[in-house]
C-alpha positions in Angstrom: 0.0 0.0 0.1 1.5 3.3 -1.0 0.9 6.8 0.7 1.7 8.0 4.0 -0.7 5.9 6.0 0.7 2.7 4.2 4.5 3.6 5.0 3.7 4.5 8.6 2.2 0.9 8.8 4.4 -1.0 6.7 7.9 0.8 7.0 7.4 2.4 10.4 11.1 2.0 11.1 12.5 3.1 7.9 13.9 6.8 7.7 11.4 9.1 5.9 13.0 12.4 6.4 16.5 13.4 7.1 18.6 16.6 7.6 22.0 17.6 8.7 20.4 17.9 12.3 18.0 15.0 12.7 16.0 12.4 11.1 12.5 10.9 11.5 11.5 7.3 10.7 7.9 6.9 9.2 6.7 5.9 12.6 8.1 9.2 14.2 6.9 11.3 11.4 3.2 9.9 11.9 3.6 10.4 15.7 4.7 14.3 15.4 2.3 14.8 12.4 -0.7 13.5 14.7 0.3 15.8 17.6 0.5 18.8 15.2 -2.9 17.7 13.8 -4.5 18.1 17.2 -2.7 21.2 17.8 -4.4 22.5 14.6 -7.8 20.9 15.2 -7.8 22.7 18.3 -7.2 26.0 16.4 -10.4 25.2 14.3 -8.5 23.8 11.2 -10.6 20.8 9.4 -10.9 19.4 6.0 -10.6 21.9 3.3 -9.1 24.6 5.0 -5.6 26.1 4.1 -2.4 25.7 6.2 0.3 28.2 5.2 3.9 27.2 5.8 6.8 29.3 5.7 10.2 28.2 6.5 13.3 26.9 5.3 14.1 23.3 4.3 13.6 21.6 7.9 12.0 18.3 9.0 9.1 20.5 10.5 8.2 21.5 6.9 7.7 17.8 6.1 5.8 17.4 9.7 3.3 20.3 8.5 2.8 18.7 5.0 1.8 15.4 6.7 -0.2 17.0 9.1 -2.2 18.6 6.5 -2.7 15.2 4.9 -4.1 14.0 8.2 -6.7 16.8 8.5 -7.4 17.0 4.9 -6.1 20.5 4.6 -4.6 22.0 1.7 -0.9 22.6 2.2 0.1 26.2 1.0 3.8 26.6 0.6 4.9 30.2 0.9 8.4 31.6 -0.2 10.1 32.6 2.9 11.9 35.5 1.0 8.6 37.3 0.6 8.3 40.8 1.9 5.7 41.7 4.3 3.3 43.0 1.7 3.9 40.1 -0.5 3.3 37.7 2.5 0.0 39.6 3.4 -1.3 39.2 0.0 -0.7 35.5 -0.2 -2.4 34.9 3.0 -5.3 36.9 2.4 -5.9 35.6 -1.0 -5.6 32.3 -0.1 -7.9 32.6 2.8 -5.2 30.7 5.0 -6.5 29.4 8.4 -3.2 29.2 10.0 0.6 29.9 9.2 3.3 27.9 10.7 6.5 29.9 10.1 9.9 29.9 11.3 11.0 32.2 14.2 13.6 33.9 12.3 10.8 35.4 10.1 8.9 36.9 13.1 9.4 40.5 12.2 8.2 39.6 8.6 5.3 38.1 9.8 4.5 40.5 12.4 4.7 43.3 9.7 2.3 41.2 7.3 -0.4 41.4 10.0 -1.7 38.2 9.2 -5.7 37.6 10.1 -4.9 34.0 10.8 -3.2 32.5 14.0 0.5 31.7 13.9 2.9 29.2 15.2 6.4 29.7 15.4 9.0 26.8 14.7 12.0 27.5 16.7 10.2 29.4 19.4 11.1 28.3 22.9 8.2 29.8 24.6 5.2 27.9 25.7 3.2 29.1 22.5 6.0 27.8 20.2 5.8 24.9 18.0 7.6 22.1 20.0 5.7 23.3 23.3 2.4 23.0 21.6 3.3 19.3 20.3 4.5 18.2 23.6 1.0 19.4 25.4 -1.0 17.1 23.5 -1.4 13.4 23.7 0.4 10.9 21.5 -3.2 9.8 20.3 -2.9 8.7 16.5 -4.7 10.7 13.9 -5.2 8.8 10.7 -4.5 10.3 7.2 -7.5 11.4 5.4 -5.2 12.0 2.2 -2.5 9.5 0.8 -0.2 12.5 0.4 -0.4 16.3 0.9 -3.0 18.3 -1.2 -1.2 21.5 -2.4 -2.5 24.8 -3.4 0.3 26.4 -5.3 0.7 30.0 -5.9 2.4 30.6 -9.3 3.4 33.5 -11.8 1.2 36.0 -13.2 1.3 38.7 -15.6 -0.5 41.1 -13.3 2.4 41.4 -10.7 0.5 39.1 -8.4 1.1 35.3 -8.1 -2.0 33.4 -8.8 -3.4 30.5 -6.7 -3.7 27.2 -8.7 -6.2 24.8 -7.4 -6.5 21.5 -8.8 -10.1 20.3 -8.9 -9.4 16.8 -9.9 -7.1 16.3 -6.7 -10.0 17.2 -4.4 -10.6 13.3 -3.6 -8.3 10.9 -1.9 -8.9 8.4 -4.7 -7.6 10.9 -7.4 -4.9 11.8 -5.4 -3.8 8.4 -4.9 -4.1 7.6 -8.6 -2.1 10.6 -9.5 0.7 9.9 -7.4 0.7 6.0 -8.3 1.0 7.1 -11.9 3.9 9.6 -11.4 5.7 7.0 -9.2 5.2 4.3 -12.0 6.4 6.9 -14.8 9.6 7.9 -13.0 10.2 4.5 -11.5 10.4 5.7 -7.9 10.5 2.8 -5.2 10.7 2.7 -1.4 14.5 1.8 -1.8 15.3 5.5 -3.1 17.0 8.2 -1.4 15.9 11.6 -2.8 18.1 14.6 -2.2 16.0 18.0 -2.1 18.2 20.6 -3.4 16.1 23.5 -3.8 13.5 25.1 -1.8 10.6 23.0 -0.4 8.2 26.1 -1.0 8.9 25.5 -4.6 6.5 23.3 -6.6 9.3 20.9 -8.0 11.5 20.2 -5.1 8.3 19.7 -2.8 6.4 17.4 -5.3 9.2 15.0 -6.0 10.0 14.9 -2.0 6.5 14.0 -1.6 6.6 11.5 -4.5 9.4 9.7 -2.6 7.6 9.6 0.6 4.6 8.3 -1.2 6.7 5.4 -2.6 8.2 4.9 0.9 11.7 6.0 0.2 14.0 8.5 2.2 14.1 12.2 1.6 17.3 14.1 2.5 17.1 17.9 2.9 19.7 20.4 1.8 19.4 23.5 4.0 21.0 25.8 1.3 22.4 25.0 -2.1 26.3 24.7 -2.5 27.6 22.4 -5.3 30.4 20.7 -3.0 27.9 20.0 -0.2 25.6 18.7 -2.9 28.2 16.1 -4.1 29.0 15.4 -0.4 25.7 14.6 0.7 25.1 12.4 -2.7 28.0 10.3 -1.4 27.2 10.3 2.4 23.7 9.1 2.1 24.0 7.2 -1.3 21.3 9.5 -3.0 19.6 7.7 -5.8 17.4 10.5 -7.2 17.1 14.2 -7.0 15.4 17.3 -8.6 17.6 20.2 -10.1 17.4 23.2 -12.4 19.7 24.2 -15.0 21.1 26.8 -12.5 22.2 23.9 -10.4 23.8 22.2 -13.4 25.8 25.1 -14.2 27.1 25.4 -10.6 28.0 21.7 -10.6 29.8 22.0 -13.9 31.9 25.2 -12.6 33.6 22.8 -9.9 37.3 21.9 -10.9 37.3 18.5 -12.2 39.7 17.5 -9.4 37.1 18.4 -6.8 34.3 16.6 -8.5 36.3 13.6 -8.8 36.8 13.3 -4.9 33.3 12.3 -4.6 31.6 9.1 -5.5 28.4 9.9 -7.2 27.5 6.6 -8.8 24.7 6.1 -6.4 22.7 8.5 -8.6 20.4 6.9 -11.0 17.9 9.4 -11.8 18.0 13.2 -12.1 15.0 15.3 -13.0 15.4 18.7 -14.2 12.7 21.6 -15.1 12.0 25.1 -13.9 13.8 27.1 -16.7 15.0 26.4 -20.1 18.4 24.5 -20.2 21.0 25.6 -22.7 21.8 22.6 -25.0 25.5 22.7 -24.2 24.9 22.7 -20.5 22.6 19.7 -20.8 24.9 17.6 -23.0 28.0 18.4 -20.7 26.0 17.5 -17.6 25.0 13.9 -19.1 28.6 13.5 -19.8 29.5 14.4 -16.3 27.1 11.9 -14.8 27.1 9.0 -17.3 25.6 6.7 -14.7 22.4 8.6 -14.1 19.7 9.1 -16.4 18.9 12.7 -16.7 15.5 13.4 -17.6 13.8 16.7 -18.4 10.2 17.7 -18.1 8.2 20.6 -19.4 5.7 21.3 -17.0 4.2 24.0 -14.5 2.0 24.3 -11.4 -0.9 23.9 -13.7 0.0 20.5 -14.9 2.6 18.3 -16.5 3.0 18.3 -20.3 6.3 16.6 -21.8 9.2 14.6 -20.7 12.5 13.6 -22.5 15.1 11.1 -21.8 18.9 11.9 -22.1 19.2 9.4 -25.1 16.0 11.2 -26.8 17.6 14.5 -26.1 20.8 13.6 -27.8 19.2 12.5 -30.9 16.8 15.9 -31.0 19.0 18.5 -29.1 16.8 21.3 -27.8 13.5 19.3 -27.5 11.5 18.9 -24.4 10.1 15.6 -25.5 6.7 14.0 -26.4 3.6 14.3 -24.3 3.2 12.6 -21.0 0.9 9.5 -21.4 -2.6 10.7 -21.6 -1.6 14.3 -22.4 -2.0 16.0 -25.8 -0.3 19.2 -27.2 -1.4 21.6 -29.7 0.0 24.8 -31.1 -2.3 27.8 -31.7 -2.0 31.0 -33.4 -1.8 33.6 -30.6 -4.1 36.1 -32.5 -6.6 33.7 -34.4 -6.3 30.7 -32.0 -6.4 28.5 -35.1 -4.2 25.0 -34.9 -1.0 25.5 -36.5 0.7 22.6 -38.4 4.2 21.0 -37.3 7.0 23.4 -37.5 5.2 26.4 -37.1 5.4 28.6 -34.0 2.6 29.7 -31.7 1.1 29.5 -28.2 1.6 25.9 -26.6 -1.7 24.3 -25.3 -1.9 21.5 -23.3 -4.8 18.9 -22.8 -4.3 17.2 -19.4 -4.9 13.6 -18.9 -7.9 14.5 -16.8 -9.3 17.1 -14.6 -9.3 20.8 -14.8 -7.6 23.6 -12.6 -8.8 27.1 -11.9 -7.0 30.3 -10.7 -8.3 31.0 -7.0 -10.8 33.6 -7.0 -9.7 34.7 -10.7 -12.4 33.8 -13.2 -11.0 36.0 -15.7 -7.7 34.4 -15.7 -8.9 31.2 -15.5 -11.0 31.7 -18.8 -7.9 33.3 -20.5 -6.0 30.2 -19.8 -8.5 27.8 -21.3 -10.0 26.9 -24.8 -12.3 24.0 -24.6 -10.4 21.3 -22.9 -6.8 22.6 -23.2 -4.9 25.3 -21.2 -1.8 27.7 -21.9 0.5 29.3 -19.5 1.9 31.6 -22.5 4.7 29.6 -23.7 5.7 29.7 -27.5 6.9 27.0 -29.2 6.6 24.3 -32.1 6.0 20.6 -32.6 8.0 18.6 -35.1 6.5 16.2 -37.5 6.5 13.5 -34.7 4.7 15.7 -32.4 7.7 16.4 -29.9 7.8 20.1 -28.5 10.5 22.8 -28.9 10.1 25.9 -26.8 11.4 28.9 -28.3 10.0 31.8 -26.2 7.7 33.0 -23.5 4.6 35.0 -24.3 3.7 36.0 -20.8 6.1 38.8 -19.1 7.7 36.3 -16.7 11.4 35.6 -15.7 12.8 32.7 -14.5 16.0 33.3 -12.5 17.5 30.3 -10.9 14.3 28.3 -11.5 12.4 31.0 -9.4 9.6 32.7 -11.3 9.8 36.7 -10.8 6.9 39.0 -11.9 8.3 42.1 -13.7 5.4 44.1 -13.4 5.8 43.8 -9.6 9.2 45.3 -9.8 8.3 47.9 -12.2 5.5 49.1 -9.5 8.3 49.3 -6.8 10.5 51.5 -9.2 7.4 53.7 -10.2 7.4 54.7 -6.4 10.7 56.5 -6.7 10.4 60.2 -7.0 12.8 60.5 -9.9 11.5 57.7 -12.1 9.4 58.6 -15.0 9.0 55.2 -16.4 10.7 51.8 -16.5 10.9 48.4 -18.1 12.0 45.3 -16.6 12.6 42.1 -18.1 14.9 38.9 -18.2 18.2 38.4 -20.3 19.8 35.3 -20.9 22.4 34.4 -18.2 24.6 31.2 -18.3 24.8 30.8 -14.5 21.2 31.6 -13.4 19.3 30.8 -16.8 18.0 34.5 -16.7 19.1 37.9 -14.9 17.0 40.8 -14.3 17.6 43.8 -16.2 15.7 47.2 -15.5 15.7 50.0 -18.1 14.9 53.3 -16.5 13.9 56.9 -17.7 14.6 59.6 -15.0 13.0 62.9 -14.6 15.5 65.6 -16.1 17.1 67.4 -13.5 20.7 68.4 -11.9 20.6 65.6 -9.3 19.7 62.1 -10.7 19.6 58.9 -9.1 22.3 56.4 -9.8 22.0 52.7 -10.6 23.2 51.9 -7.1 20.6 54.4 -5.4 17.9 52.4 -7.5 19.4 49.0 -6.5 19.0 50.2 -2.8 15.5 51.6 -3.4 14.3 48.2 -4.7 15.9 46.3 -1.9 14.0 48.2 0.6 10.7 47.0 -1.0 11.6 43.6 -2.5 13.2 40.4 -1.5 17.1 40.4 -2.9 16.1 37.5 -5.6 13.7 40.1 -7.2 15.8 43.2 -7.2 17.2 43.9 -10.7 20.7 42.7 -11.3 21.4 45.5 -13.7 20.0 49.1 -14.2 20.3 51.0 -17.5 19.3 54.4 -17.6 18.3 56.1 -20.9 17.0 59.4 -21.8 13.9 58.1 -23.4 12.0 54.9 -23.4 10.7 53.7 -26.7 6.9 53.9 -26.9 4.0 52.9 -29.4 1.6 55.7 -30.7 -0.4 55.1 -27.5 2.5 56.0 -25.2 2.9 52.3 -24.1 6.8 51.1 -23.4 7.7 48.9 -26.0 9.5 46.4 -23.9 9.7 44.1 -26.9 12.4 46.6 -28.5 14.2 46.8 -25.4 14.4 43.0 -24.8 15.4 42.4 -28.3 18.4 45.0 -28.0 19.6 43.1 -24.8 18.9 39.6 -26.1 20.7 40.2 -29.3 23.9 40.4 -27.3 23.4 37.1 -25.6 22.6 35.4 -28.9 19.2 33.6 -27.7 15.8 34.8 -26.7 15.2 32.1 -23.7 
């Protein structure tokens, strides 16, 4: 029997989750999640509510996920880099019933003024996480769900993230079927040791950690990415699977060969990567660097999975993200007419999922915009070859993927517009070999004797945004290009910057 409950019963003594500090068996995870479920139930949480989780990669994060599966709550993972205003938006928009956050984020949480109760991990007082767990009985609480039911906030063109709600997952049977299908598709087993190299609040790292726990394997948490630490952990725990982004590939390939040779990485059998376009040269070098591992790429998003490609298939068709997943269909539509385009022609990528529909939380307009009949798009541009294999060439939506993290340019532009010397601005991504993309800001300032410098603009953004969302480069120009209606021609600016990089994605 797969799923959290089955592994608690059949594999109670097997290590479920470990960090550098401590580890939990499946039985211990079940016990602590039961205690937390009692605490949350006493606060009024029940099936269908939303539990927000905001912390680094800690064992307690997984305890919160397991507890949500016991109560039938949706697990809402929150980026712990968010500024107070961003956190307040996500909590209010999602209608979160409870927030569990790390004590180091106490000031940010306080500034966000959440309407829901908050429990802090690491708080040593009687109101803290550990004290609350110790105060309840060890009575077991059974799992209502075979794995956590997620509500994911993803990128949007409005400057605000959108909450993706999968209606098809709103039953334990369908969720179990989905997890079983993914387990079989990727070949995960109860013998796997999975290394979480990215933040658990992100859909990819968390999704494949959950899949490992569903299958009965062991999850190893990396606190913070470091290429040498990654290699050390793979060797130390005989890691078999992991989920990475192209930015991780690049940092591993930057290691001196003699440093990489010091580690035994032969336990790695399966590496998944997604989250950003991977340069063909980087992908091929990574395949050569880990010859014993199968490096699979998939194209998917919070809204649903679409394609996958094996290393052998990629070598045969460099640049492809592969054929559709089982049960999934793809179409390329003209962005203007929405007519289906033939093979080889470029247009909007539409995905027909194998089952079910998603909707954007409390945003009927965005939901309607995403769907045509039974297929959806997130605004990516690409084409299909004659065999139906997908090649991505560009993004229609105004979105930057930096180091595998989605960033919303309009939100940055809105911050820059608050600066008294800024007339107008445009923020977009430019290709970067290390992070996939860097944020580039082109700014038009008010004429005057004293004008803001790029450093001053950087400091201004840093006071309003998390550091990852601050532009990496500022370019100050006399006048931004505009169309006859006065709208800034970001496309022109982007093409100028991209021409120097030699690629558009």
